[in-house]
Biopython code that builds the backbone (N, CA, C, O; Angstrom):
import numpy as np
from Bio.PDB.StructureBuilder import StructureBuilder

atoms = [
    (1, "UNK", "N", (153.366, 163.036, 54.380)),
    (1, "UNK", "CA", (154.117, 163.118, 55.620)),
    (1, "UNK", "C", (154.972, 161.865, 55.752)),
    (1, "UNK", "O", (154.450, 160.779, 56.003)),
    (2, "UNK", "N", (156.277, 162.010, 55.584)),
    (2, "UNK", "CA", (157.202, 160.890, 55.706)),
    (2, "UNK", "C", (157.894, 160.983, 57.059)),
    (2, "UNK", "O", (158.845, 161.745, 57.231)),
    (3, "UNK", "N", (157.410, 160.206, 58.008)),
    (3, "UNK", "CA", (158.012, 160.226, 59.336)),
    (3, "UNK", "C", (158.152, 158.809, 59.843)),
    (3, "UNK", "O", (157.604, 157.868, 59.269)),
    (4, "UNK", "N", (158.889, 158.670, 60.919)),
    (4, "UNK", "CA", (159.079, 157.377, 61.553)),
    (4, "UNK", "C", (157.818, 156.995, 62.322)),
    (4, "UNK", "O", (157.062, 157.881, 62.719)),
    (5, "UNK", "N", (157.566, 155.709, 62.543)),
    (5, "UNK", "CA", (156.390, 155.296, 63.304)),
    (5, "UNK", "C", (156.332, 155.901, 64.705)),
    (5, "UNK", "O", (155.248, 156.162, 65.227)),
    (6, "UNK", "N", (157.503, 156.125, 65.317)),
    (6, "UNK", "CA", (157.542, 156.731, 66.643)),
    (6, "UNK", "C", (157.071, 158.177, 66.619)),
    (6, "UNK", "O", (156.614, 158.695, 67.638)),
    (7, "UNK", "N", (157.177, 158.833, 65.471)),
    (7, "UNK", "CA", (156.726, 160.221, 65.344)),
    (7, "UNK", "C", (155.223, 160.300, 65.097)),
    (7, "UNK", "O", (154.606, 161.329, 65.372)),
    (8, "UNK", "N", (154.633, 159.237, 64.587)),
    (8, "UNK", "CA", (153.197, 159.230, 64.303)),
    (8, "UNK", "C", (152.398, 158.857, 65.545)),
    (8, "UNK", "O", (151.426, 159.533, 65.881)),
    (9, "UNK", "N", (152.796, 157.789, 66.227)),
    (9, "UNK", "CA", (152.130, 157.364, 67.460)),
    (9, "UNK", "C", (152.815, 158.099, 68.607)),
    (9, "UNK", "O", (153.958, 157.793, 68.945)),
    (10, "UNK", "N", (152.122, 159.071, 69.211)),
    (10, "UNK", "CA", (152.741, 159.888, 70.248)),
    (10, "UNK", "C", (152.675, 159.240, 71.625)),
    (10, "UNK", "O", (153.678, 159.195, 72.337)),
    (11, "UNK", "N", (151.493, 158.732, 72.009)),
    (11, "UNK", "CA", (151.356, 158.084, 73.316)),
    (11, "UNK", "C", (150.042, 157.318, 73.356)),
    (11, "UNK", "O", (149.120, 157.617, 72.597)),
    (12, "UNK", "N", (149.955, 156.329, 74.241)),
    (12, "UNK", "CA", (148.672, 155.630, 74.398)),
    (12, "UNK", "C", (147.714, 156.475, 75.236)),
    (12, "UNK", "O", (148.146, 157.291, 76.049)),
    (13, "UNK", "N", (146.427, 156.277, 75.033)),
    (13, "UNK", "CA", (145.408, 156.959, 75.832)),
    (13, "UNK", "C", (144.812, 155.911, 76.768)),
    (13, "UNK", "O", (144.199, 154.944, 76.318)),
    (14, "UNK", "N", (144.996, 156.111, 78.079)),
    (14, "UNK", "CA", (144.506, 155.165, 79.077)),
    (14, "UNK", "C", (143.393, 155.845, 79.861)),
    (14, "UNK", "O", (143.655, 156.675, 80.731)),
    (15, "UNK", "N", (142.153, 155.491, 79.550)),
    (15, "UNK", "CA", (140.990, 155.998, 80.266)),
    (15, "UNK", "C", (140.057, 154.826, 80.536)),
    (15, "UNK", "O", (140.316, 153.708, 80.092)),
    (16, "UNK", "N", (138.986, 155.076, 81.253)),
    (16, "UNK", "CA", (138.023, 154.006, 81.500)),
    (16, "UNK", "C", (137.411, 153.515, 80.199)),
    (16, "UNK", "O", (137.255, 152.311, 79.993)),
    (17, "UNK", "N", (137.068, 154.443, 79.327)),
    (17, "UNK", "CA", (136.463, 154.060, 78.054)),
    (17, "UNK", "C", (137.441, 153.261, 77.196)),
    (17, "UNK", "O", (137.057, 152.262, 76.588)),
    (18, "UNK", "N", (138.695, 153.691, 77.144)),
    (18, "UNK", "CA", (139.672, 152.956, 76.332)),
    (18, "UNK", "C", (139.949, 151.583, 76.931)),
    (18, "UNK", "O", (140.262, 150.646, 76.196)),
    (19, "UNK", "N", (139.840, 151.443, 78.255)),
    (19, "UNK", "CA", (140.013, 150.128, 78.884)),
    (19, "UNK", "C", (138.878, 149.192, 78.496)),
    (19, "UNK", "O", (139.104, 148.003, 78.274)),
    (20, "UNK", "N", (137.668, 149.714, 78.411)),
    (20, "UNK", "CA", (136.531, 148.889, 77.971)),
    (20, "UNK", "C", (136.676, 148.499, 76.501)),
    (20, "UNK", "O", (136.308, 147.391, 76.108)),
    (21, "UNK", "N", (137.210, 149.404, 75.698)),
    (21, "UNK", "CA", (137.405, 149.107, 74.273)),
    (21, "UNK", "C", (138.461, 148.024, 74.054)),
    (21, "UNK", "O", (138.408, 147.303, 73.057)),
    (22, "UNK", "N", (139.424, 147.903, 74.979)),
    (22, "UNK", "CA", (140.464, 146.884, 74.839)),
    (22, "UNK", "C", (139.874, 145.479, 74.845)),
    (22, "UNK", "O", (140.445, 144.565, 74.249)),
    (23, "UNK", "N", (138.733, 145.299, 75.514)),
    (23, "UNK", "CA", (138.070, 143.994, 75.535)),
    (23, "UNK", "C", (137.550, 143.625, 74.150)),
    (23, "UNK", "O", (137.328, 142.448, 73.866)),
    (24, "UNK", "N", (137.352, 144.630, 73.280)),
    (24, "UNK", "CA", (136.881, 144.411, 71.919)),
    (24, "UNK", "C", (138.023, 144.498, 70.899)),
    (24, "UNK", "O", (137.781, 144.686, 69.707)),
    (25, "UNK", "N", (139.260, 144.362, 71.371)),
    (25, "UNK", "CA", (140.465, 144.453, 70.525)),
    (25, "UNK", "C", (140.627, 145.831, 69.898)),
    (25, "UNK", "O", (141.114, 145.940, 68.772)),
    (26, "UNK", "N", (140.225, 146.894, 70.610)),
    (26, "UNK", "CA", (140.392, 148.258, 70.125)),
    (26, "UNK", "C", (141.337, 148.990, 71.071)),
    (26, "UNK", "O", (141.156, 148.962, 72.288)),
    (27, "UNK", "N", (142.337, 149.638, 70.506)),
    (27, "UNK", "CA", (143.348, 150.352, 71.286)),
    (27, "UNK", "C", (143.367, 151.812, 70.863)),
    (27, "UNK", "O", (143.212, 152.125, 69.682)),
    (28, "UNK", "N", (143.559, 152.708, 71.830)),
    (28, "UNK", "CA", (143.466, 154.144, 71.585)),
    (28, "UNK", "C", (144.846, 154.787, 71.743)),
    (28, "UNK", "O", (145.564, 154.520, 72.707)),
    (29, "UNK", "N", (145.200, 155.636, 70.780)),
    (29, "UNK", "CA", (146.486, 156.327, 70.791)),
    (29, "UNK", "C", (146.285, 157.804, 70.484)),
    (29, "UNK", "O", (145.359, 158.181, 69.765)),
    (30, "UNK", "N", (147.166, 158.637, 71.041)),
    (30, "UNK", "CA", (147.275, 160.015, 70.560)),
    (30, "UNK", "C", (148.237, 159.974, 69.381)),
    (30, "UNK", "O", (149.322, 159.400, 69.478)),
    (31, "UNK", "N", (147.839, 160.585, 68.266)),
    (31, "UNK", "CA", (148.652, 160.536, 67.056)),
    (31, "UNK", "C", (148.997, 161.954, 66.601)),
    (31, "UNK", "O", (148.424, 162.937, 67.069)),
    (32, "UNK", "N", (149.937, 162.025, 65.689)),
    (32, "UNK", "CA", (150.349, 163.308, 65.123)),
    (32, "UNK", "C", (149.144, 163.958, 64.438)),
    (32, "UNK", "O", (148.394, 163.269, 63.746)),
    (33, "UNK", "N", (148.943, 165.259, 64.613)),
    (33, "UNK", "CA", (147.749, 165.914, 64.057)),
    (33, "UNK", "C", (147.594, 165.800, 62.544)),
    (33, "UNK", "O", (146.471, 165.857, 62.042)),
    (34, "UNK", "N", (148.680, 165.643, 61.812)),
    (34, "UNK", "CA", (148.585, 165.542, 60.350)),
    (34, "UNK", "C", (148.676, 164.110, 59.841)),
    (34, "UNK", "O", (148.713, 163.893, 58.629)),
    (35, "UNK", "N", (148.711, 163.133, 60.735)),
    (35, "UNK", "CA", (148.799, 161.730, 60.315)),
    (35, "UNK", "C", (147.446, 161.260, 59.796)),
    (35, "UNK", "O", (146.405, 161.578, 60.370)),
    (36, "UNK", "N", (147.470, 160.504, 58.710)),
    (36, "UNK", "CA", (146.216, 159.959, 58.182)),
    (36, "UNK", "C", (146.065, 158.500, 58.617)),
    (36, "UNK", "O", (146.954, 157.947, 59.265)),
    (37, "UNK", "N", (144.941, 157.882, 58.260)),
    (37, "UNK", "CA", (144.639, 156.528, 58.722)),
    (37, "UNK", "C", (145.643, 155.494, 58.214)),
    (37, "UNK", "O", (145.980, 154.550, 58.929)),
    (38, "UNK", "N", (146.112, 155.669, 57.004)),
    (38, "UNK", "CA", (147.072, 154.721, 56.428)),
    (38, "UNK", "C", (148.394, 154.783, 57.190)),
    (38, "UNK", "O", (148.995, 153.749, 57.481)),
    (39, "UNK", "N", (148.846, 155.991, 57.510)),
    (39, "UNK", "CA", (150.090, 156.142, 58.258)),
    (39, "UNK", "C", (149.954, 155.577, 59.668)),
    (39, "UNK", "O", (150.892, 154.968, 60.183)),
    (40, "UNK", "N", (148.790, 155.776, 60.298)),
    (40, "UNK", "CA", (148.566, 155.222, 61.636)),
    (40, "UNK", "C", (148.575, 153.698, 61.567)),
    (40, "UNK", "O", (149.185, 153.045, 62.414)),
    (41, "UNK", "N", (147.905, 153.124, 60.568)),
    (41, "UNK", "CA", (147.874, 151.659, 60.397)),
    (41, "UNK", "C", (149.288, 151.101, 60.240)),
    (41, "UNK", "O", (149.648, 150.120, 60.891)),
    (42, "UNK", "N", (150.086, 151.728, 59.375)),
    (42, "UNK", "CA", (151.454, 151.253, 59.148)),
    (42, "UNK", "C", (152.317, 151.396, 60.393)),
    (42, "UNK", "O", (153.145, 150.528, 60.672)),
    (43, "UNK", "N", (152.137, 152.482, 61.148)),
    (43, "UNK", "CA", (152.935, 152.700, 62.359)),
    (43, "UNK", "C", (152.605, 151.664, 63.423)),
    (43, "UNK", "O", (153.513, 151.126, 64.058)),
    (44, "UNK", "N", (151.319, 151.372, 63.631)),
    (44, "UNK", "CA", (150.930, 150.382, 64.646)),
    (44, "UNK", "C", (151.417, 148.994, 64.233)),
    (44, "UNK", "O", (151.896, 148.231, 65.072)),
    (45, "UNK", "N", (151.298, 148.668, 62.957)),
    (45, "UNK", "CA", (151.777, 147.371, 62.475)),
    (45, "UNK", "C", (153.278, 147.234, 62.681)),
    (45, "UNK", "O", (153.752, 146.175, 63.094)),
    (46, "UNK", "N", (154.029, 148.288, 62.398)),
    (46, "UNK", "CA", (155.476, 148.254, 62.541)),
    (46, "UNK", "C", (155.907, 148.189, 64.003)),
    (46, "UNK", "O", (156.773, 147.389, 64.358)),
    (47, "UNK", "N", (155.315, 149.019, 64.849)),
    (47, "UNK", "CA", (155.747, 149.101, 66.246)),
    (47, "UNK", "C", (155.325, 147.891, 67.074)),
    (47, "UNK", "O", (156.103, 147.407, 67.897)),
    (48, "UNK", "N", (154.116, 147.400, 66.872)),
    (48, "UNK", "CA", (153.567, 146.373, 67.758)),
    (48, "UNK", "C", (153.415, 145.006, 67.099)),
    (48, "UNK", "O", (153.002, 144.059, 67.769)),
    (49, "UNK", "N", (153.732, 144.868, 65.813)),
    (49, "UNK", "CA", (153.691, 143.589, 65.099)),
    (49, "UNK", "C", (152.325, 142.913, 65.204)),
    (49, "UNK", "O", (152.239, 141.731, 65.537)),
    (50, "UNK", "N", (151.253, 143.665, 64.919)),
    (50, "UNK", "CA", (149.892, 143.131, 64.927)),
    (50, "UNK", "C", (149.235, 143.455, 63.585)),
    (50, "UNK", "O", (149.684, 144.345, 62.862)),
    (51, "UNK", "N", (148.166, 142.723, 63.261)),
    (51, "UNK", "CA", (147.409, 142.967, 62.034)),
    (51, "UNK", "C", (146.280, 143.931, 62.361)),
    (51, "UNK", "O", (145.423, 143.621, 63.190)),
    (52, "UNK", "N", (146.267, 145.088, 61.725)),
    (52, "UNK", "CA", (145.258, 146.112, 61.969)),
    (52, "UNK", "C", (144.091, 145.900, 61.012)),
    (52, "UNK", "O", (144.281, 145.787, 59.801)),
    (53, "UNK", "N", (142.877, 145.847, 61.571)),
    (53, "UNK", "CA", (141.674, 145.643, 60.779)),
    (53, "UNK", "C", (141.045, 146.981, 60.396)),
    (53, "UNK", "O", (140.598, 147.155, 59.263)),
    (54, "UNK", "N", (141.009, 147.938, 61.350)),
    (54, "UNK", "CA", (140.319, 149.204, 61.124)),
    (54, "UNK", "C", (140.990, 150.310, 61.930)),
    (54, "UNK", "O", (141.516, 150.069, 63.017)),
    (55, "UNK", "N", (140.965, 151.522, 61.388)),
    (55, "UNK", "CA", (141.475, 152.702, 62.086)),
    (55, "UNK", "C", (140.418, 153.798, 62.013)),
    (55, "UNK", "O", (139.939, 154.140, 60.931)),
    (56, "UNK", "N", (140.057, 154.346, 63.175)),
    (56, "UNK", "CA", (139.154, 155.498, 63.238)),
    (56, "UNK", "C", (139.918, 156.647, 63.857)),
    (56, "UNK", "O", (140.579, 156.467, 64.880)),
    (57, "UNK", "N", (139.840, 157.831, 63.257)),
    (57, "UNK", "CA", (140.523, 158.992, 63.813)),
    (57, "UNK", "C", (139.503, 160.021, 64.264)),
    (57, "UNK", "O", (138.446, 160.183, 63.654)),
    (58, "UNK", "N", (139.839, 160.711, 65.343)),
    (58, "UNK", "CA", (138.964, 161.712, 65.928)),
    (58, "UNK", "C", (139.819, 162.929, 66.271)),
    (58, "UNK", "O", (140.879, 162.794, 66.881)),
    (59, "UNK", "N", (139.366, 164.100, 65.885)),
    (59, "UNK", "CA", (140.052, 165.327, 66.256)),
    (59, "UNK", "C", (139.381, 165.852, 67.522)),
    (59, "UNK", "O", (138.213, 166.239, 67.486)),
    (60, "UNK", "N", (140.103, 165.871, 68.636)),
    (60, "UNK", "CA", (139.567, 166.325, 69.917)),
    (60, "UNK", "C", (139.830, 167.825, 70.025)),
    (60, "UNK", "O", (140.983, 168.253, 70.071)),
    (61, "UNK", "N", (138.777, 168.612, 70.065)),
    (61, "UNK", "CA", (138.919, 170.066, 70.117)),
    (61, "UNK", "C", (139.300, 170.534, 71.518)),
    (61, "UNK", "O", (139.100, 169.817, 72.499)),
    (62, "UNK", "N", (139.838, 171.722, 71.601)),
    (62, "UNK", "CA", (140.203, 172.280, 72.899)),
    (62, "UNK", "C", (138.953, 172.733, 73.635)),
    (62, "UNK", "O", (137.946, 173.095, 73.026)),
    (63, "UNK", "N", (139.040, 172.704, 74.969)),
    (63, "UNK", "CA", (137.916, 173.118, 75.799)),
    (63, "UNK", "C", (138.353, 174.322, 76.622)),
    (63, "UNK", "O", (139.524, 174.422, 76.987)),
    (64, "UNK", "N", (137.435, 175.237, 76.921)),
    (64, "UNK", "CA", (137.806, 176.362, 77.775)),
    (64, "UNK", "C", (138.092, 175.880, 79.195)),
    (64, "UNK", "O", (137.348, 175.068, 79.745)),
    (65, "UNK", "N", (139.161, 176.380, 79.774)),
    (65, "UNK", "CA", (139.562, 176.024, 81.135)),
    (65, "UNK", "C", (139.774, 177.294, 81.939)),
    (65, "UNK", "O", (140.094, 178.346, 81.386)),
    (66, "UNK", "N", (139.596, 177.190, 83.233)),
    (66, "UNK", "CA", (139.766, 178.331, 84.117)),
    (66, "UNK", "C", (140.642, 177.918, 85.290)),
    (66, "UNK", "O", (140.393, 176.893, 85.925)),
    (67, "UNK", "N", (141.670, 178.714, 85.578)),
    (67, "UNK", "CA", (142.558, 178.450, 86.693)),
    (67, "UNK", "C", (142.597, 179.705, 87.535)),
    (67, "UNK", "O", (143.388, 180.611, 87.270)),
    (68, "UNK", "N", (141.744, 179.767, 88.551)),
    (68, "UNK", "CA", (141.644, 180.975, 89.363)),
    (68, "UNK", "C", (141.064, 182.105, 88.527)),
    (68, "UNK", "O", (139.957, 181.997, 87.999)),
    (69, "UNK", "N", (141.818, 183.185, 88.412)),
    (69, "UNK", "CA", (141.350, 184.333, 87.644)),
    (69, "UNK", "C", (141.772, 184.259, 86.171)),
    (69, "UNK", "O", (141.412, 185.134, 85.383)),
    (70, "UNK", "N", (142.523, 183.234, 85.800)),
    (70, "UNK", "CA", (143.057, 183.138, 84.446)),
    (70, "UNK", "C", (142.183, 182.235, 83.583)),
    (70, "UNK", "O", (141.771, 181.156, 84.007)),
    (71, "UNK", "N", (141.913, 182.689, 82.381)),
    (71, "UNK", "CA", (141.163, 181.908, 81.419)),
    (71, "UNK", "C", (142.121, 181.350, 80.378)),
    (71, "UNK", "O", (143.105, 181.994, 80.013)),
    (72, "UNK", "N", (141.830, 180.173, 79.914)),
    (72, "UNK", "CA", (142.670, 179.561, 78.890)),
    (72, "UNK", "C", (141.928, 178.444, 78.207)),
    (72, "UNK", "O", (140.709, 178.324, 78.329)),
    (73, "UNK", "N", (142.669, 177.623, 77.486)),
    (73, "UNK", "CA", (142.088, 176.489, 76.773)),
    (73, "UNK", "C", (142.989, 175.283, 76.947)),
    (73, "UNK", "O", (144.207, 175.411, 77.076)),
    (74, "UNK", "N", (142.366, 174.099, 76.949)),
    (74, "UNK", "CA", (143.162, 172.883, 76.890)),
    (74, "UNK", "C", (143.667, 172.736, 75.459)),
    (74, "UNK", "O", (143.168, 173.396, 74.548)),
    (75, "UNK", "N", (144.631, 171.891, 75.270)),
    (75, "UNK", "CA", (145.182, 171.755, 73.917)),
    (75, "UNK", "C", (144.302, 170.849, 73.070)),
    (75, "UNK", "O", (143.664, 169.932, 73.587)),
    (76, "UNK", "N", (144.272, 171.102, 71.795)),
    (76, "UNK", "CA", (143.562, 170.247, 70.849)),
    (76, "UNK", "C", (144.518, 169.130, 70.434)),
    (76, "UNK", "O", (145.728, 169.344, 70.356)),
    (77, "UNK", "N", (143.979, 167.939, 70.167)),
    (77, "UNK", "CA", (144.814, 166.811, 69.777)),
    (77, "UNK", "C", (144.018, 165.838, 68.929)),
    (77, "UNK", "O", (142.794, 165.936, 68.833)),
    (78, "UNK", "N", (144.716, 164.907, 68.320)),
    (78, "UNK", "CA", (144.083, 163.921, 67.458)),
    (78, "UNK", "C", (144.293, 162.537, 68.057)),
    (78, "UNK", "O", (145.398, 162.186, 68.471)),
    (79, "UNK", "N", (143.213, 161.757, 68.095)),
    (79, "UNK", "CA", (143.358, 160.395, 68.600)),
    (79, "UNK", "C", (142.901, 159.406, 67.552)),
    (79, "UNK", "O", (142.097, 159.720, 66.674)),
    (80, "UNK", "N", (143.434, 158.203, 67.666)),
    (80, "UNK", "CA", (143.083, 157.127, 66.746)),
    (80, "UNK", "C", (142.677, 155.910, 67.562)),
    (80, "UNK", "O", (143.354, 155.534, 68.519)),
    (81, "UNK", "N", (141.558, 155.296, 67.169)),
    (81, "UNK", "CA", (141.126, 154.040, 67.763)),
    (81, "UNK", "C", (141.430, 152.961, 66.731)),
    (81, "UNK", "O", (140.869, 152.952, 65.635)),
    (82, "UNK", "N", (142.333, 152.049, 67.100)),
    (82, "UNK", "CA", (142.826, 151.031, 66.181)),
    (82, "UNK", "C", (142.233, 149.679, 66.578)),
    (82, "UNK", "O", (142.388, 149.245, 67.719)),
    (83, "UNK", "N", (141.558, 149.016, 65.645)),
    (83, "UNK", "CA", (141.020, 147.679, 65.870)),
    (83, "UNK", "C", (142.003, 146.672, 65.289)),
    (83, "UNK", "O", (142.353, 146.743, 64.110)),
    (84, "UNK", "N", (142.451, 145.727, 66.129)),
    (84, "UNK", "CA", (143.382, 144.700, 65.670)),
    (84, "UNK", "C", (142.611, 143.413, 65.403)),
    (84, "UNK", "O", (141.473, 143.268, 65.848)),
    (85, "UNK", "N", (143.220, 142.485, 64.685)),
    (85, "UNK", "CA", (142.571, 141.227, 64.311)),
    (85, "UNK", "C", (142.240, 140.410, 65.554)),
    (85, "UNK", "O", (142.898, 140.538, 66.586)),
    (86, "UNK", "N", (141.221, 139.574, 65.445)),
    (86, "UNK", "CA", (140.801, 138.730, 66.564)),
    (86, "UNK", "C", (141.952, 137.825, 66.987)),
    (86, "UNK", "O", (142.636, 137.238, 66.148)),
    (87, "UNK", "N", (142.156, 137.720, 68.292)),
    (87, "UNK", "CA", (143.224, 136.880, 68.823)),
    (87, "UNK", "C", (144.552, 137.591, 68.986)),
    (87, "UNK", "O", (145.457, 137.049, 69.620)),
    (88, "UNK", "N", (144.699, 138.781, 68.439)),
    (88, "UNK", "CA", (145.954, 139.524, 68.581)),
    (88, "UNK", "C", (145.809, 140.557, 69.680)),
    (88, "UNK", "O", (144.716, 141.060, 69.937)),
    (89, "UNK", "N", (146.935, 140.872, 70.335)),
    (89, "UNK", "CA", (146.926, 141.833, 71.431)),
    (89, "UNK", "C", (148.148, 142.725, 71.324)),
    (89, "UNK", "O", (149.165, 142.350, 70.741)),
    (90, "UNK", "N", (148.029, 143.907, 71.894)),
    (90, "UNK", "CA", (149.178, 144.796, 72.019)),
    (90, "UNK", "C", (149.627, 144.688, 73.470)),
    (90, "UNK", "O", (148.936, 145.158, 74.374)),
    (91, "UNK", "N", (150.775, 144.074, 73.692)),
    (91, "UNK", "CA", (151.246, 143.777, 75.047)),
    (91, "UNK", "C", (151.528, 145.040, 75.855)),
    (91, "UNK", "O", (151.493, 145.014, 77.085)),
    (92, "UNK", "N", (151.804, 146.136, 75.171)),
    (92, "UNK", "CA", (152.109, 147.406, 75.853)),
    (92, "UNK", "C", (150.964, 147.819, 76.767)),
    (92, "UNK", "O", (151.206, 148.384, 77.833)),
    (93, "UNK", "N", (149.724, 147.550, 76.373)),
    (93, "UNK", "CA", (148.553, 147.958, 77.129)),
    (93, "UNK", "C", (148.183, 146.988, 78.246)),
    (93, "UNK", "O", (147.439, 147.363, 79.153)),
    (94, "UNK", "N", (148.667, 145.785, 78.208)),
    (94, "UNK", "CA", (148.216, 144.748, 79.137)),
    (94, "UNK", "C", (148.555, 145.086, 80.592)),
    (94, "UNK", "O", (147.795, 144.726, 81.492)),
    (95, "UNK", "N", (149.669, 145.763, 80.841)),
    (95, "UNK", "CA", (150.041, 146.143, 82.202)),
    (95, "UNK", "C", (149.101, 147.202, 82.765)),
    (95, "UNK", "O", (148.845, 147.220, 83.969)),
    (96, "UNK", "N", (148.579, 148.093, 81.905)),
    (96, "UNK", "CA", (147.694, 149.165, 82.340)),
    (96, "UNK", "C", (146.291, 148.644, 82.639)),
    (96, "UNK", "O", (145.549, 149.253, 83.410)),
    (97, "UNK", "N", (145.934, 147.527, 82.032)),
    (97, "UNK", "CA", (144.595, 146.977, 82.176)),
    (97, "UNK", "C", (144.456, 146.162, 83.462)),
    (97, "UNK", "O", (143.337, 145.874, 83.887)),
    (98, "UNK", "N", (145.575, 145.785, 84.087)),
    (98, "UNK", "CA", (145.531, 144.937, 85.279)),
    (98, "UNK", "C", (145.120, 145.670, 86.521)),
    (98, "UNK", "O", (145.043, 145.072, 87.594)),
]
sb = StructureBuilder()
sb.init_structure("model")
sb.init_model(0)
sb.init_chain("A")
sb.init_seg("    ")
for serial, (resi, resn, name, xyz) in enumerate(atoms, 1):
    if name == "N":
        sb.init_residue(resn, " ", resi, " ")
    sb.init_atom(name, np.array(xyz, "f"), 0.0, 1.0, " ", f" {name:<3s}", serial, name[0])
structure = sb.get_structure()
């Protein structure tokens, strides 16, 4: 998969759990479903100018949802938890953590 870093990293994931992980230098992103760990590492390094130590990917399955009388499913997506080197930060997330 030859794509630009902006195509691999789709959006940041801001939740309570991801906020707690930021204290351990771990940042969570939604990534392209076919992106592998090497592509995620290169994209984060290119976009945010940080040294990536580890990348973990998780495929989040869809869940059944109900809206009144209609049944459906939430969308399935892939997320990556990226650990950066000690002392480095991704400034993009710092505003959300305040």
